[in-house]
C-alpha positions as a LaTeX table, in Angstrom:
\begin{tabular}{lrrr}
\hline
Residue & $x$ (\AA) & $y$ (\AA) & $z$ (\AA) \\
\hline
Met1 & $-31.08$ & 15.15 & $-13.06$ \\
Asn2 & $-29.48$ & 12.00 & $-13.91$ \\
Thr3 & $-26.92$ & 11.78 & $-11.10$ \\
Tyr4 & $-30.00$ & 12.02 & $-8.75$ \\
Lys5 & $-31.09$ & 9.04 & $-10.49$ \\
Thr6 & $-27.71$ & 7.59 & $-9.76$ \\
Ile7 & $-28.06$ & 8.01 & $-6.04$ \\
Gly8 & $-31.34$ & 6.89 & $-5.46$ \\
Gly9 & $-30.70$ & 3.69 & $-7.80$ \\
Leu10 & $-27.30$ & 3.02 & $-4.71$ \\
Leu11 & $-29.55$ & 3.50 & $-2.20$ \\
Val12 & $-32.01$ & 1.30 & $-3.33$ \\
Ala13 & $-29.82$ & $-0.96$ & $-4.33$ \\
Gly14 & $-27.59$ & $-1.05$ & $-1.29$ \\
Ala15 & $-30.46$ & $-1.43$ & 0.83 \\
Ile16 & $-31.59$ & $-4.77$ & $-0.84$ \\
Ala17 & $-28.24$ & $-6.13$ & $-1.17$ \\
Val18 & $-27.46$ & $-6.09$ & 2.76 \\
Phe19 & $-31.10$ & $-7.34$ & 3.25 \\
Ile20 & $-30.73$ & $-9.86$ & 1.06 \\
Pro21 & $-27.84$ & $-12.04$ & 2.49 \\
Tyr22 & $-29.36$ & $-10.99$ & 6.23 \\
Thr23 & $-32.21$ & $-12.90$ & 5.77 \\
Ile24 & $-30.78$ & $-16.02$ & 4.72 \\
Leu25 & $-27.93$ & $-15.65$ & 7.38 \\
Thr26 & $-31.34$ & $-15.83$ & 9.41 \\
Ile27 & $-32.49$ & $-18.88$ & 8.09 \\
Ile28 & $-29.46$ & $-20.50$ & 7.83 \\
Phe29 & $-27.34$ & $-19.62$ & 10.64 \\
Asp30 & $-29.91$ & $-18.15$ & 12.81 \\
Tyr31 & $-28.03$ & $-14.69$ & 12.64 \\
Pro32 & $-28.49$ & $-12.53$ & 14.98 \\
Asp33 & $-30.01$ & $-15.20$ & 18.21 \\
Ile34 & $-26.72$ & $-17.11$ & 17.60 \\
Leu35 & $-24.25$ & $-14.73$ & 18.82 \\
Arg36 & $-25.68$ & $-15.06$ & 22.34 \\
Gln37 & $-25.13$ & $-18.41$ & 22.46 \\
Asp38 & $-21.89$ & $-20.41$ & 23.82 \\
Thr39 & $-19.15$ & $-20.59$ & 21.88 \\
Ala40 & $-18.84$ & $-23.70$ & 21.47 \\
Ala41 & $-21.99$ & $-24.21$ & 19.97 \\
Ile42 & $-21.71$ & $-20.82$ & 17.48 \\
Leu43 & $-17.97$ & $-22.71$ & 15.73 \\
Thr44 & $-19.70$ & $-25.98$ & 15.40 \\
Lys45 & $-22.32$ & $-24.22$ & 13.40 \\
Phe46 & $-20.41$ & $-22.57$ & 11.65 \\
His47 & $-18.30$ & $-25.36$ & 10.65 \\
Lys48 & $-21.23$ & $-27.05$ & 10.10 \\
Gly49 & $-22.36$ & $-24.79$ & 7.49 \\
Gly50 & $-19.08$ & $-24.78$ & 4.78 \\
Ser51 & $-18.22$ & $-22.80$ & 1.71 \\
Pro52 & $-21.97$ & $-21.71$ & 1.37 \\
Leu53 & $-22.34$ & $-19.84$ & 4.94 \\
Ile54 & $-18.32$ & $-18.56$ & 4.04 \\
Trp55 & $-19.52$ & $-17.08$ & 0.70 \\
Thr56 & $-22.46$ & $-15.68$ & 2.71 \\
Trp57 & $-20.83$ & $-13.84$ & 5.40 \\
Phe58 & $-18.73$ & $-12.21$ & 2.26 \\
Ala59 & $-21.73$ & $-11.39$ & 0.74 \\
Phe60 & $-23.27$ & $-9.79$ & 3.51 \\
Ala61 & $-19.90$ & $-7.93$ & 4.61 \\
Ile62 & $-19.87$ & $-6.17$ & 0.47 \\
Ala63 & $-23.06$ & $-5.83$ & 0.41 \\
Gly64 & $-22.93$ & $-2.04$ & 1.60 \\
Ile65 & $-19.92$ & $-0.97$ & $-1.44$ \\
Pro66 & $-22.85$ & 0.92 & $-3.75$ \\
Leu67 & $-23.32$ & 3.13 & $-0.27$ \\
Leu68 & $-20.12$ & 4.16 & $-0.63$ \\
Pro69 & $-20.37$ & 6.03 & $-3.86$ \\
Ala70 & $-24.49$ & 6.94 & $-2.62$ \\
Tyr71 & $-23.03$ & 8.95 & 0.57 \\
Ile72 & $-20.34$ & 10.72 & $-1.32$ \\
Leu73 & $-22.86$ & 12.18 & $-3.90$ \\
Leu74 & $-25.70$ & 12.68 & $-1.79$ \\
Gly75 & $-23.07$ & 14.94 & 0.23 \\
Gln76 & $-22.37$ & 17.25 & $-2.68$ \\
Arg77 & $-25.40$ & 17.36 & $-4.08$ \\
Leu78 & $-26.95$ & 18.13 & $-0.34$ \\
Glu79 & $-23.54$ & 20.27 & 0.86 \\
His80 & $-24.91$ & 23.66 & $-1.14$ \\
Arg81 & $-28.32$ & 23.85 & 0.87 \\
Ser82 & $-26.51$ & 22.11 & 3.94 \\
Pro83 & $-22.88$ & 22.01 & 4.76 \\
Leu84 & $-22.66$ & 19.55 & 7.11 \\
Ala85 & $-23.78$ & 16.98 & 4.53 \\
Arg86 & $-20.18$ & 16.86 & 3.65 \\
Ile87 & $-19.24$ & 16.05 & 7.03 \\
Ala88 & $-22.09$ & 13.33 & 6.82 \\
Ala89 & $-20.28$ & 12.18 & 3.69 \\
Asn90 & $-16.83$ & 11.62 & 5.73 \\
Val91 & $-18.88$ & 9.92 & 8.97 \\
Gly92 & $-21.07$ & 7.86 & 6.41 \\
Val93 & $-18.12$ & 6.23 & 4.72 \\
Ile94 & $-16.36$ & 5.38 & 7.77 \\
Gly95 & $-18.96$ & 3.80 & 9.39 \\
Leu96 & $-19.46$ & 1.68 & 6.30 \\
Ile97 & $-15.61$ & 0.65 & 5.96 \\
Val98 & $-15.44$ & $-0.26$ & 9.36 \\
Gln99 & $-18.46$ & $-2.45$ & 9.14 \\
Met100 & $-17.63$ & $-4.06$ & 6.56 \\
Ile101 & $-13.62$ & $-4.85$ & 8.25 \\
Gly102 & $-15.90$ & $-6.29$ & 10.99 \\
Leu103 & $-18.39$ & $-8.62$ & 9.09 \\
Leu104 & $-15.41$ & $-9.91$ & 7.08 \\
Arg105 & $-14.04$ & $-11.61$ & 10.16 \\
Trp106 & $-16.48$ & $-14.18$ & 9.44 \\
Thr107 & $-14.97$ & $-15.04$ & 6.24 \\
Phe108 & $-11.20$ & $-14.84$ & 6.72 \\
Val109 & $-10.67$ & $-15.88$ & 10.61 \\
Val110 & $-13.57$ & $-17.32$ & 12.06 \\
Pro111 & $-13.60$ & $-20.31$ & 9.30 \\
Leu112 & $-9.75$ & $-21.16$ & 10.55 \\
Leu113 & $-11.29$ & $-21.08$ & 14.18 \\
Ser114 & $-14.03$ & $-23.17$ & 14.07 \\
Asp115 & $-12.10$ & $-26.33$ & 11.96 \\
Leu116 & $-9.69$ & $-25.99$ & 14.10 \\
Phe117 & $-12.29$ & $-26.43$ & 17.51 \\
Val118 & $-13.71$ & $-29.00$ & 15.22 \\
His119 & $-10.98$ & $-31.19$ & 14.91 \\
Ala120 & $-9.41$ & $-30.67$ & 17.89 \\
Pro121 & $-6.91$ & $-32.76$ & 18.84 \\
Asp122 & $-7.48$ & $-32.05$ & 22.69 \\
Asn123 & $-9.20$ & $-30.06$ & 25.30 \\
Ala124 & $-6.87$ & $-26.86$ & 25.68 \\
Thr125 & $-6.66$ & $-26.43$ & 22.03 \\
Lys126 & $-10.20$ & $-26.29$ & 22.12 \\
Ala127 & $-10.08$ & $-23.64$ & 24.82 \\
Ala128 & $-7.74$ & $-21.86$ & 22.94 \\
Ala129 & $-9.79$ & $-21.92$ & 20.16 \\
Glu130 & $-12.67$ & $-20.43$ & 21.58 \\
Val131 & $-10.39$ & $-17.84$ & 23.23 \\
Ala132 & $-9.55$ & $-17.16$ & 20.29 \\
Phe133 & $-12.87$ & $-16.64$ & 18.55 \\
Lys134 & $-13.94$ & $-14.39$ & 21.26 \\
Thr135 & $-11.44$ & $-12.19$ & 21.25 \\
Ile136 & $-12.13$ & $-11.60$ & 17.48 \\
His137 & $-15.74$ & $-11.32$ & 17.75 \\
Gln138 & $-15.38$ & $-8.93$ & 20.57 \\
Phe139 & $-12.71$ & $-6.77$ & 18.74 \\
Gly140 & $-13.97$ & $-7.37$ & 15.39 \\
Gly141 & $-17.46$ & $-7.42$ & 16.24 \\
Val142 & $-18.77$ & $-5.69$ & 19.16 \\
Leu143 & $-16.24$ & $-3.36$ & 18.77 \\
Leu144 & $-15.45$ & $-2.35$ & 15.71 \\
Gly145 & $-18.40$ & $-3.28$ & 13.72 \\
Glu146 & $-21.61$ & $-2.91$ & 15.99 \\
His147 & $-20.37$ & $-0.21$ & 18.29 \\
Ile148 & $-17.80$ & 2.26 & 15.86 \\
Gly149 & $-19.29$ & 1.36 & 12.94 \\
Gln150 & $-23.05$ & 1.70 & 14.01 \\
Leu151 & $-22.52$ & 4.99 & 16.22 \\
Phe152 & $-21.21$ & 6.40 & 12.79 \\
Thr153 & $-23.98$ & 5.05 & 10.55 \\
Ile154 & $-26.43$ & 6.74 & 12.89 \\
Ala155 & $-24.53$ & 10.26 & 12.95 \\
Trp156 & $-24.62$ & 10.02 & 9.03 \\
Thr157 & $-28.21$ & 9.31 & 9.44 \\
Val158 & $-29.03$ & 11.84 & 11.57 \\
Met159 & $-27.02$ & 14.43 & 9.90 \\
Ile160 & $-28.64$ & 13.80 & 6.15 \\
Ser161 & $-31.85$ & 13.43 & 7.51 \\
Phe162 & $-31.11$ & 17.06 & 8.76 \\
Ser163 & $-29.71$ & 18.38 & 5.40 \\
Leu164 & $-32.57$ & 16.69 & 3.91 \\
Thr165 & $-35.03$ & 18.90 & 5.82 \\
Gln166 & $-33.00$ & 22.21 & 5.32 \\
Thr167 & $-33.40$ & 21.60 & 1.32 \\
Gly168 & $-37.64$ & 22.33 & 1.54 \\
Gln169 & $-38.26$ & 19.62 & $-1.33$ \\
Phe170 & $-38.47$ & 16.47 & 1.20 \\
Ala171 & $-41.20$ & 15.63 & 3.16 \\
Ala172 & $-41.26$ & 15.52 & 6.73 \\
Trp173 & $-41.28$ & 12.17 & 7.77 \\
Val174 & $-38.58$ & 11.33 & 5.67 \\
Ser175 & $-36.61$ & 12.66 & 8.63 \\
Trp176 & $-38.17$ & 11.56 & 10.97 \\
Leu177 & $-38.13$ & 8.51 & 9.67 \\
Gly178 & $-34.46$ & 8.49 & 9.77 \\
Tyr179 & $-34.19$ & 10.67 & 13.39 \\
Gly180 & $-36.60$ & 7.39 & 14.60 \\
Ser181 & $-34.78$ & 5.13 & 13.38 \\
Ser182 & $-31.57$ & 6.33 & 14.35 \\
Leu183 & $-32.50$ & 6.64 & 18.38 \\
Ile184 & $-34.50$ & 2.97 & 18.16 \\
Tyr185 & $-30.68$ & 2.00 & 16.66 \\
Phe186 & $-28.60$ & 3.64 & 18.93 \\
Leu187 & $-30.62$ & 1.88 & 22.23 \\
Ala188 & $-28.59$ & $-1.07$ & 20.71 \\
Gln189 & $-25.89$ & 0.00 & 22.01 \\
Ala190 & $-26.89$ & $-0.91$ & 25.27 \\
Glu191 & $-26.74$ & $-4.59$ & 24.49 \\
Leu192 & $-23.45$ & $-4.28$ & 23.38 \\
Leu193 & $-21.96$ & $-2.56$ & 26.40 \\
Ala194 & $-24.34$ & $-5.55$ & 28.60 \\
Thr195 & $-21.18$ & $-8.01$ & 27.51 \\
Val196 & $-18.44$ & $-6.07$ & 29.55 \\
Met197 & $-21.26$ & $-5.31$ & 32.20 \\
Pro198 & $-23.33$ & $-7.75$ & 33.01 \\
Gly199 & $-27.02$ & $-7.30$ & 34.36 \\
Leu200 & $-27.17$ & $-3.93$ & 32.25 \\
Pro201 & $-30.48$ & $-3.59$ & 31.07 \\
Phe202 & $-31.14$ & $-3.59$ & 27.30 \\
Trp203 & $-33.82$ & $-4.00$ & 24.48 \\
Asp204 & $-33.86$ & $-6.85$ & 22.68 \\
Leu205 & $-35.42$ & $-5.97$ & 20.10 \\
Ser206 & $-33.61$ & $-2.67$ & 19.36 \\
Gly207 & $-31.05$ & $-4.09$ & 17.17 \\
Phe208 & $-33.59$ & $-6.06$ & 14.74 \\
Leu209 & $-36.24$ & $-3.12$ & 14.51 \\
Gly210 & $-32.98$ & 0.26 & 14.59 \\
Ser211 & $-31.52$ & $-1.72$ & 11.67 \\
Thr212 & $-34.74$ & $-2.84$ & 10.02 \\
Leu213 & $-36.25$ & 1.01 & 9.89 \\
Trp214 & $-32.95$ & 2.45 & 8.59 \\
Leu215 & $-33.21$ & $-0.21$ & 5.62 \\
Ile216 & $-37.19$ & 1.70 & 5.23 \\
Trp217 & $-35.67$ & 5.38 & 5.71 \\
Leu218 & $-32.91$ & 4.16 & 2.93 \\
Ile219 & $-34.90$ & 2.89 & 0.86 \\
Ala220 & $-37.25$ & 6.11 & 1.41 \\
Val221 & $-35.07$ & 8.19 & 0.30 \\
Gly222 & $-33.64$ & 6.36 & $-2.66$ \\
Val223 & $-36.99$ & 6.50 & $-4.33$ \\
Val224 & $-37.61$ & 10.36 & $-3.84$ \\
Phe225 & $-34.41$ & 10.89 & $-5.85$ \\
Leu226 & $-35.82$ & 8.60 & $-8.05$ \\
Lys227 & $-38.88$ & 10.21 & $-8.77$ \\
Asn228 & $-36.80$ & 13.34 & $-9.06$ \\
Lys229 & $-39.27$ & 15.33 & $-11.30$ \\
Asp230 & $-39.86$ & 17.77 & $-7.99$ \\
Leu231 & $-35.84$ & 18.14 & $-6.44$ \\
His232 & $-34.23$ & 21.37 & $-7.72$ \\
Gly233 & $-31.40$ & 23.29 & $-7.02$ \\
Leu234 & $-30.08$ & 20.80 & $-4.97$ \\
Ala235 & $-26.17$ & 21.75 & $-5.48$ \\
Val236 & $-24.70$ & 24.20 & $-7.73$ \\
Asp237 & $-23.58$ & 22.00 & $-11.39$ \\
\hline
\end{tabular}
């Protein structure tokens, strides 16, 4: 039973840990709207943020660490009732690690580029810094973090929601919230494709709404495990 509480605590802690630096970034860096602004504006604003902004990005990148053991333990607890849970654990861990790698570019790469851009001796150097940022952002951010990372996270959410249904011990709304948040989160992929296919229609709020609902779902699942008095036989100990 203590394992259930551990899973619940890690899920809730991970969700809250992600939400805090995210909220701070929306306040001090106008995130995520700033990502759609001109590259020069992004690099200039980032440079002005200094060390506090770099540390905030670092915190955001590693905030999901509590979720890593949670995903593994959750897979172990549920696989007795749903073999899909073990596969889900691997998919979820990969998704988290990929997203962390993508986010860490703001800590170890962007500071160098923003400093180079702001203190550039000529326009050619500024242009080079902008090109380098766009390349790193498109690869580390759009491709790794937002595309692959989010797709794997969405897949994990769908599989775990199904596994929770298989146990017969979770309210139906918990799984349906997982399915719903995953669907909305998936719609945000259109915005990523629009970065290379201008004119492709997308829903502006899908990313924010999908990720917010996902965090709510994560906390909901965590709370159920913390109140584990009604959970029986989820695994063979």
